[in-house]
N, C-alpha and C positions, 0 to 999 in steps of 0.2 A: 437757234441759240439756246444755250442752257446756262442758267444762273444758279450757283450754289452759294448760300449765305454761310460764311465762315465766322462772322462776328457781327453783332447788331446793337451793341451797347455803347454808351458814352456818358461822361468822359472816362468812366472806369467800368470794368465788366461786372455783371451780376455773378453770384457764386456759380462756378462751373462754366461761365460764359466767356465771350471774347468781345473786344471792341471792333469797330468798323473794318470789315474785310469781306470781299466778294470775289468769287471765281466765275469768270465769264468764258464760255467755251463754244466753239463751233467744231465742225469736223476737222478743221485745219489748224486751229489756234487755241491756246490757253492763255488767258490774261487774268492776272491778279490785280484787282482794283482796291487800293489801300491795304495796309498791312498792320492792323491794330494789335493790341495786346492779346496774345493767345492765338493769333491767326495761323502761325506756322504749325502748331500742333494740329489744328483742324485741316490745314492744307495737306499734311501728311496722312490724315485720316481719310479725306475725301477727294484729293486733288491731283495725285501723281506729279509731284513737284519736279521730277526728272524731265517731264515733258513741258514744263512751263516756258512760254515764249516771251512774255513781257509782264512787267509790273508798272502800273499807272498810279501815281500818287496825286490825290486831290489837293492836299496842302500838308504843312509840316507840323500840325498839332499832334501831340504824342498819341492821342487815342486813335489816330489814323496811321501812324508810322512806328509805333513802339517796337514792333517785331521786325523792323527792317534790318537791324544788326543781327538778329537771330536768323533771318532769311539768308544773310550773307554767310553765316556759319554753315547753314544747310547747303548753299550753293558750293561752298568750298569742299564740303564732304562729298557732294555728288561728283565734282570734278576729280577729287582725289581717288574715288573708288571707280572711276571710269564710267559712271552712269550718265554723264553728259560731258560734251566737249565745247558746245556753243555757248557763248555768253548770253545772259538774259538781258533783254532790253529794259532799261529803267527810265521811265518818263517821269519828270518831276518839275514842280514850279521853281523857277529861278527867283528866289526870294531871300531877303536878308537873314531870315531864320534858318535857311538851309545849312545843314552841317557840312563839314568837310567830307566829300565823297571820294577822296583820292584812293582810299583803301578798297573801295568797291570796284575799281576799274579792272581788276584782275578777272572778275567773274561777271561783271555787268557792263553793258554798253550804255553809257550815260547820255540821255537825250532830254534837254530842257524843253518845257512846254511854253508856248506863247498863246495869247488870247486869239480866239478864232481859228486856231491852227487845225489842220486836218492831217491825219496820217493813216496809212493803210497797213494792217498787220495780217498778211496772208488772206486777204479778202474781207477782213473785218475793218470797216471804215469807222474812224474815231474822230469826232469833233470836240473841241474844248471851248467852253464859255466861261467868262470871268464872273465870279460870284461877288457878293458883298459879305465880308466877314472880317474878323479882327486881324487876320493875316491874309496874304494872297492865297486865294482858293479858287479852284475850278470845278465846274460841273462838266459832264460828258454826255455825248450821244453816240451810240454805237449802232451800226447797221450791217446786216449780213443776211443773205438768203431771203430777202424781202421782208425782214423783221427789223424793228427798231427798239432799242432799249435806252432809257435815259437814267442818269444818276445825278442827283442834285449836288452831291458833296455837301459841305457845310455852307449855308448861305441864309441871308434874310430874303424876304419876298422881293422879287424883281418882276415888273410887268414884262420885261424883255424875255424872261424865262418862259413865259406863256407861248411865245412864238418859237423859241428854240426847241421846246419839247412838244410842240403841237403834233397831235395825232400819234404819238409813240405807242407801241403795243404794250410796253411796260415802263412805268416810271418808279424808280426806287428813290424815295424822298426821305430826307432826314426829318424826324418828327420829335424835336427835343422838348417842346413845351405843350401844356394844355392851353386852351383858348384864353385863360386868365393870365398867362405868363408873358404877355406882349412887352411889359416893362422890362422883363429880364432878357427875352430873346432879342428885342429891338432889331437891329440890322444884321445880326450875327447868325440867327437860327430861325427855323420854321416852327410855328405852333401847329396844332391839329387843324385849326381852321385855315391856316396858310397852305398846308399840304392839300387839303380838300379843295380849296379854291383854285390852286394851281392846276390840279388834275382836271377839275371841272372846266376851267377857262381854256385849258390847252387841249380839250377833247381827248384826254388820255384814255386808253382802253382799259388798262388795269393799273391800279396804284398799289404799291407795296411800301409801307412805312417802316422806318428803321431808325437807328441812332437814339435808342431809348435811354432815358435817365433811370437807373435801377430803382430809385425811390418812388417811381410812378408805376401804377398797375397798367400793363400794356392794354388790357381790355378797356380801361377807361379812356386811354388815348384813342383806341380803335373806335369806341362808341362816339366820341366827339367828331371824328372824321366822317363817320357814317351819317351824321346829321346833314351833311352837305353832299358827300360823295359815297354812295353805297358800295361801289365796286372796289373795295379796299381789302388788302390782306396785311397781316403783321409779320414781319420777318422774324425768323428764329434760326439758331444755329442748325445746320444740316438741311435746311429747307432747300428744295430744288424746284426751280420754275423753268418750264420748257417754253 
């Protein structure tokens, strides 16, 4: 599996950056996980969108889906120019805040996500797990070619996530707050210590933190995580992890 970071900021992008979006690829499939602000421009730069098989949305907060309408424009252009003919699969949470998706049906196959659901995308296994967040939110585990990749999405700390992500080769975890920010993050987001403890308790091989508030220095977030879990990297746009 190959993971390319298209956006790593939240809830708004740092100058020149993009909010949450990640491209996961195997030899057989390309999957876009979340489509934050600025994601489509970076997908055009690094991702060959004409070969995109599926889009998976963790939840409907704008910093994770802001570019979904822009992706629809791109899909329409690809169909119009003959660069693709097959609809893109769009997996999404069936939640009250979901917008009207009727206009997407021409270019996307709409597939709602349920808790604990498994689906197979050309040999890429995908499991969904329910998070604790202000709106319905899912985390995901992906498996292919003997490798496993986990993505927390937006969530507070859940002991059940330790088992869900146990032993994954790579965990991409949101890291919204410093250790001092528990009164703010509460049940909605992870702090540095939350990320570190989740990775440690789940025996994760490599932790990559993401979903950074632009007003915080990423190096400070990274330093706090390293106090508990040394094997950590910080996401950045264009970063590729094999």
